[in-house]
C-alpha positions in Angstrom: -31.6 3.8 9.3 -30.4 6.6 11.6 -27.3 4.6 12.4 -26.4 4.3 8.7 -27.0 8.0 8.1 -24.7 8.9 11.1 -22.1 6.5 9.9 -22.2 8.0 6.4 -22.0 11.5 7.8 -19.0 10.5 9.9 -17.2 9.0 7.0 -17.8 12.1 4.9 -16.4 14.3 7.7 -13.4 12.1 8.0 -12.8 12.2 4.3 -13.1 16.0 4.3 -10.7 16.2 7.2 -8.1 14.1 5.3 -8.6 16.2 2.2 -8.1 19.4 4.3 -4.8 17.9 5.6 -3.7 17.3 2.0 -4.4 20.9 1.2 -2.2 21.9 4.2 0.6 19.8 2.8 0.3 21.4 -0.6 0.6 24.8 1.1 3.7 23.7 2.9 2.2 24.3 6.3 2.7 20.9 7.9 5.3 19.3 10.1 5.5 15.5 9.9 6.3 13.2 12.8 6.7 13.4 16.5 10.4 14.2 16.7 10.1 17.0 14.2 7.1 18.5 15.9 8.8 18.5 19.3 11.8 20.1 17.8 9.7 22.8 16.1 7.9 23.5 19.4 11.3 24.0 21.2 12.6 26.3 18.5 9.5 28.4 18.1 9.5 31.1 15.5 7.7 31.3 12.2 7.0 27.6 11.8 5.7 27.0 15.3 2.9 24.3 15.4 -0.5 25.7 16.1 -2.5 22.5 16.0 -1.2 18.9 16.4 -3.1 16.0 15.1 -2.2 12.6 16.5 -3.1 9.3 15.0 -5.3 7.0 17.0 -2.8 4.1 17.2 0.2 5.8 18.8 1.7 4.2 21.8 1.0 5.4 25.3 4.5 6.9 25.6 4.1 8.8 22.4 0.6 10.0 23.4 2.0 11.2 26.7 4.9 12.9 25.1 2.7 14.8 22.7 0.1 15.7 25.3 2.8 17.0 27.7 4.5 19.1 25.0 1.2 20.6 23.9 0.2 21.5 27.5 3.6 23.1 28.2 3.7 25.1 24.9 0.0 25.9 24.9 -0.7 24.2 21.6 -4.1 22.6 20.7 -3.8 18.8 20.4 -6.4 16.5 18.9 -6.3 12.7 18.8 -7.9 11.6 15.6 -10.1 8.6 14.8 -7.8 7.8 11.9 -4.8 5.5 12.4 -1.2 6.2 11.3 -1.6 4.6 7.9 -4.6 6.7 7.1 -2.9 9.8 8.3 0.2 9.0 6.2 -1.9 8.4 3.1 -3.7 11.8 3.6 -0.4 13.7 3.7 1.3 11.7 0.9 3.8 9.8 2.9 4.5 6.1 2.5 5.7 5.3 6.1 3.6 5.3 9.2 3.2 8.8 10.8 2.2 9.2 14.5 1.3 12.9 14.3 1.3 16.0 12.1 1.3 19.7 13.0 -0.3 22.5 11.1 1.5 25.9 11.2 -1.0 28.2 9.6 -3.9 29.7 11.6 -6.4 29.7 8.7 -5.7 26.1 7.8 -6.1 25.2 11.5 -9.5 26.7 11.4 -10.4 24.7 8.2 -9.3 21.5 9.8 -11.2 22.2 13.1 -14.4 22.5 11.0 -14.2 18.8 10.1 -13.3 17.5 13.5 
């Protein structure tokens, strides 16, 4: 019984996380994909990533690249339980996405509540 309740709670938190990501997209505060995120980190400025969310199924090379960039630029990085397809669906994209970055402090706090 406890296992079922924990599983249901985990699914609800996951659903809320994905809904919060959708809200971030509607607000225009998301950067999609690893190359665009790395470019935004290098440029800095107003749309600098504050939180990077990585899909669970990225390759070892992609994971290392994101981890290294986040350490270098001092950006919080979280590897999600959701895969690239689930992440893509949450942000309204049809192709596989390895990572997304949130650029608004308040929205980052919202997302961190559900992780």
